[in-house]
C-alpha positions as CSV (number, residue, x, y, z in Angstrom):
1,X,-45.1,43.0,14.4
2,X,-45.7,39.9,12.8
3,X,-44.3,37.0,14.3
4,X,-41.4,34.6,12.1
5,X,-41.7,31.3,12.0
6,X,-38.4,30.0,12.6
7,X,-38.7,26.0,11.5
8,X,-40.1,26.8,8.1
9,X,-37.0,29.5,7.7
10,X,-34.5,27.1,8.8
11,X,-35.8,24.0,6.8
12,X,-36.0,26.6,3.6
13,X,-32.5,28.1,4.4
14,X,-30.7,25.0,4.7
15,X,-30.7,21.8,2.6
16,X,-30.5,18.4,4.1
17,X,-27.3,17.1,2.8
18,X,-28.2,13.9,1.5
19,X,-25.6,13.9,-1.7
20,X,-23.1,14.7,1.4
21,X,-24.1,11.5,3.1
22,X,-24.1,9.4,0.1
23,X,-20.4,10.8,-0.8
24,X,-19.2,9.8,2.9
25,X,-20.5,6.7,2.7
26,X,-19.0,6.0,-0.7
27,X,-15.6,6.9,0.8
28,X,-16.5,4.7,3.7
29,X,-17.1,1.7,1.7
30,X,-13.5,2.6,-0.3
31,X,-11.8,2.2,2.7
32,X,-13.7,-0.9,4.1
33,X,-12.5,-2.3,0.1
34,X,-9.0,-1.1,0.6
35,X,-6.8,-4.5,0.5
36,X,-4.6,-2.6,3.9
37,X,-5.0,-3.6,7.1
38,X,-6.5,-0.8,9.4
39,X,-8.0,0.9,6.5
40,X,-11.5,-0.4,7.6
41,X,-11.1,0.0,11.5
42,X,-9.3,3.7,11.2
43,X,-10.6,5.5,8.1
44,X,-14.0,3.5,7.3
45,X,-15.7,3.0,10.4
46,X,-15.5,6.8,11.8
47,X,-16.6,7.9,8.5
48,X,-19.4,5.4,8.8
49,X,-20.6,6.8,11.8
50,X,-20.3,10.2,10.3
51,X,-22.7,9.2,7.9
52,X,-25.3,7.7,10.3
53,X,-25.3,11.3,12.2
54,X,-25.6,12.8,8.7
55,X,-28.8,10.7,8.3
56,X,-30.2,11.6,11.4
57,X,-29.7,15.3,10.4
58,X,-31.2,14.5,6.6
59,X,-34.7,13.1,8.8
60,X,-34.8,16.0,11.2
61,X,-34.9,18.5,8.2
62,X,-37.4,17.0,6.7
63,X,-36.3,14.4,4.4
64,X,-37.5,11.1,6.3
65,X,-37.2,8.7,3.4
66,X,-34.0,9.7,2.3
67,X,-32.9,9.8,6.1
68,X,-34.3,6.2,6.3
69,X,-32.3,4.5,3.3
70,X,-29.3,6.2,4.4
71,X,-29.2,4.9,7.8
72,X,-30.1,1.3,6.8
73,X,-27.5,1.9,4.2
74,X,-24.7,2.8,7.0
75,X,-25.9,0.3,9.5
76,X,-26.9,-3.0,7.1
77,X,-25.0,-2.4,4.0
78,X,-21.5,-1.1,6.0
79,X,-20.9,-4.3,7.8
80,X,-21.5,-6.4,4.6
81,X,-19.0,-4.0,2.8
82,X,-16.4,-4.7,5.4
83,X,-17.0,-8.3,6.1
84,X,-16.6,-8.6,1.9
85,X,-13.2,-6.0,2.7
86,X,-11.7,-8.4,5.0
87,X,-12.3,-11.7,2.8
88,X,-10.2,-9.2,0.0
89,X,-7.6,-8.7,2.4
90,X,-7.2,-12.4,3.9
91,X,-6.4,-13.2,-0.3
92,X,-4.5,-10.4,-0.9
93,X,-2.3,-11.4,2.0
94,X,-2.4,-15.6,1.6
95,X,-0.7,-15.8,-1.4
96,X,1.8,-12.7,-1.0
97,X,5.2,-15.1,-0.1
98,X,4.3,-17.8,-3.1
99,X,6.2,-16.6,-6.1
100,X,5.2,-18.5,-9.0
101,X,7.2,-17.4,-12.0
102,X,7.7,-20.7,-14.4
103,X,10.1,-18.9,-16.7
104,X,12.6,-18.2,-14.7
105,X,12.6,-20.9,-12.2
106,X,13.7,-23.3,-14.5
107,X,13.6,-27.3,-14.1
108,X,12.8,-29.1,-11.1
109,X,15.5,-30.2,-9.2
110,X,14.6,-33.8,-7.7
111,X,16.8,-34.4,-4.6
112,X,17.7,-38.1,-3.6
113,X,19.1,-39.7,-1.0
114,X,22.5,-41.3,-1.3
115,X,22.4,-44.7,-2.5
116,X,22.9,-47.2,1.1
117,X,26.8,-47.9,1.9
118,X,27.6,-51.7,0.8
119,X,30.0,-53.0,3.3
120,X,32.3,-55.4,1.5
121,X,34.5,-57.6,3.1
122,X,38.1,-56.7,3.4
123,X,40.2,-58.9,0.3
124,X,42.9,-61.3,1.4
125,X,45.7,-60.2,0.0
126,X,48.9,-61.6,0.0
127,X,52.5,-60.3,-1.0
128,X,55.2,-63.2,-1.2
129,X,58.5,-61.6,-1.0
130,X,61.9,-63.2,-1.5
131,X,65.0,-63.0,1.0
132,X,66.6,-61.3,-1.5
133,X,64.1,-58.4,-1.3
134,X,62.5,-58.5,-4.8
135,X,58.8,-59.8,-5.7
136,X,58.7,-63.1,-7.4
137,X,56.6,-63.9,-10.6
138,X,53.3,-64.9,-10.7
139,X,54.1,-68.4,-11.2
140,X,56.3,-68.6,-8.8
141,X,53.4,-67.5,-6.1
142,X,51.7,-70.1,-7.1
143,X,54.2,-72.5,-7.3
144,X,54.8,-71.3,-3.6
145,X,51.8,-72.0,-2.8
146,X,50.9,-75.6,-4.2
147,X,54.3,-76.4,-2.4
148,X,55.9,-77.5,-5.6
149,X,58.8,-75.0,-5.4
150,X,62.5,-76.5,-5.1
């Protein structure tokens, strides 16, 4: 009976998942770049871990260069893309509450403080009444002030 070489058969029957690792890395990088809080941590980093494990599997199955390139992409490129995604998230949320609508806002109203109150000294008002209860004429008042009335 001939002995079967199990190593050569396993390599022939199971190809290295090179395209799968790049698909997983692409989805992880897309999750990193989404301007949605938590998408990088909850989706991107677990997928990056899967891509790292797939890179190890590629190297075990004999495609050493393809596995090393995928591993370097997982270890070096992924954090850079994650930081870029954080920057995008920061920029999209920094101006979220700012309304810039020139056509609907209308003219800019200026608000001024009210003018200061100028206190006026009370005016002297003299009312002269005759004993009969009626108001005298202006000429009679000026004569009374001057002391020329009889």
